[in-house]
N, C-alpha and C positions, 0 to 999 in steps of 0.2 A: 641855942639855936637860933640863930635870925628866922624872924617869922615870914622874910619876903619868900622864900621858897615853898613854901607853906601856902601864902597867898597866889603865888606866880600856877601855883599845882591846883589849888581850888575854881579858882578864875579859870582853869584848863580844861578841868572836869565840866565843870558848868556851862562852857562855850561847846566841847563837844553833847553836851544833852541838849543845847536849843537845838543844834546844827545837825547831827548827822540825819542822816533820811528813815533811820528808823523811830527817833525820837517821837515823843508823843507833843510837842511842843516847837515849832520852823519859825526860824526868823521867813520874813519875805511872805507870810503868810497870809491867806484870803479867809474869809468866814466859812465860806461855800463852793463846790467844785463850777456851780453856776456863773458866780461873779469871776473867777481864775479864766473862765471862756471868754465870757468877755473884753477884759482888760487886756487879752491875749491878740485875742480879734483887732482892738485899737492898737496895741502895740504892730502888730505888722503891718496894717496897712499903713502906721504910723512913718516903718521902714522901707516901705515900699515907694512911698512918698518923696524921704529924704533925698537930695540930690548925690548927696554924696555914694549911694548905698548904690550907684549903676551893674558895679560888679553884682551885686545882690541880686538887683531887676534881672538880668542878662539872663542867673546861671539857675535861680530856683527854680525854675520848672523842672530842671537835669533831678532836682533833688528827691532819694528815694522816702527822706521824711522831713520833715522840721516840727523843728522842738523851740517851744518858744516861752520865756520864764518871763515872764513882764515884772516884776518886780526881785531883785536878787541883791538881798543888802550882805552889808560888810561892815564892820568895826570894830575897835578894839584897842587896847591900850596895852601893851607888852604884846599880847597873845590875838593876833586878827584872827577872822575867816568871814565865811561867806556861807548863805543859806536863801533857799527857793523855793516853790512849786512850780510846775510847770506842766505844759500839754504836746503832745506829743500827736500831729497827722503824717499818714502814710501814704504814699501814693501807690494804686497798682498802675504799672503801666502797659499792663495791656488794655484798658478800660479807661484807664486816664483822669479815672474815679478816686478821691482822696477820701480818709476812713473818716471816722465820726474821731473823737480826740482821747484821748489814753491818758492819764492821771500820772507826775511821776512828781520825784523831790530831789532836789541837787543841792549838795552841801560840802563845804570843806573847812579842815581848820587849820593853821599857818601859826607859825614863831617867827615873831620880828620887834623890830621896833615900830609901832605904826599906833598911828594916835588919830582921830578922827572918823569918819561913818561915810560911807557912801552905798549908795541908791541906784542900779546897773538894769537897765534893758537889756536880755541877752535873745538873741536867735542862733539857732545850731541849724545848722543845714547837715543832714545826713546824706552824702552821697556817694556809699558804696554799699555792699553788704552785709559787708563787716560788721560797716556802725552798725546798721539794721540792727542787725544778729545780736549784739551788746544790748539794743536798747531793748530786747525780749527779754534779757536773762532777767536772772532776779538784781542784782546789783552788778554794776563795773566801772571802772577808772580809765577818767576822761586821761590819754599820753599813757594808761600805761597798758590796756586791753587795745586798743583805737588808738588811730593815732589821731591828733587833731593842729588846728592852724588856724590863727587869726586871719577873717577877711581881708579880702583886700579893700581898702576907704579911698573914697577920694578919682582924681581924676585920672592920678597915677598908678591905676590897682591892676596889679599885672595875675596871672595866670596862677593859680592854687589846688593844690591838691594834698587830698587827704581823706581821710574818713570822713569825718567832722570838720567842717568847717564856721568856726561858730566869728559873730557879728555881734557889736556889745555896743551901748549909748552909757554913758556915766556922767556924772556932773560933782560927783566927792572928791576930796582934797588927794585922797590916793592916784588918782588919773590914771586912765587906763582898765581894762580890764582881764584878769589873770585867771584861767579857768583849769591849769594842767594841773591835775591830781583832783579834780573835785570828783565825787562819790552821786551818781546818779541809781534812784532803785523806783520800780512800780509804787502807786500808790494805790493801794490794792484797796481800800477802803472807800477811799471816793470813786474809784471804778463801779465799785458794787453801789454805790449811793445812787451815782446816777445814771448806770444804766439798768438799775432795780435788781437787779442778781449776781451773782456771783463772775465773774469775768475774767479775763486772762489778758493781757498785753496784745497776744497772739489772735483773739479771738475780734479787738476792737481791727488793731491795723493789720492783720493779712488775712483773715478771715473774712472780718467784715459784716459780722454776723448782729452787729447791737447799733441801735443807731436812739440819737433822742435830736428831736427837732429845735431843741434851745442850741444846736453849736452850727445849725445850718448856717449862721451866718457869718459864722468861721470858713466853716468850709467852702462856703461862693465866693469867699474872697480870694482863695489858693490859689496859685496860677492855673489857666485850662490849658491845657497841653496842645501845640500845636502843630506840627508835621513831626512824625515820628524822628525822635534820637537816640542815637544809641546814649545810655545815661554812665556818668563818670562808675566805675569799679566794676564793669557786666564785664 
């Protein structure tokens, strides 16, 4: 029997172990939650200053949530996959107040003839109640449980509608960022570590009954509400 099928199977199992949200080791990981928050803050500010992100800047204030993945890693030979950790802040449209961040993992596994590696910065704008409710669940798949669309970039940006609109920047040989089918799940251990007690995404994002001043720089960078606008998906 050829060793190639056994080799491919072993690689797939190894990659799945690394990338799936519940796995103990994750691609694109950070050592501590505060490091992830600091990097997410820098990535968000960079997106806001990017000349090609005019649609992003004009519509980010309408988002019900902003999910920032500072480093989404993708790479492989024959088997390709992607994985990373991110933070989500949710907006209370009654007060205009942004929540403190909740921690999540994001991962996917795909098959194909792929050679190389890619590191991407991702920001997902959660535009609808359906999209935000999905983020509050134990686990969900982009494109399966909610609709996801690539965010308009550049001077020809057109109106885009979806539960979640994704923006990304990458410099790997894959070119472009694909998140269709990616699985997102809460990173409960980091949520507990960051806030000092067991907390759920609902506690952090909706009830907003926890705080950590280390995230004030991120919250202060998020858009301030202007004249009251009806958010998408309501």
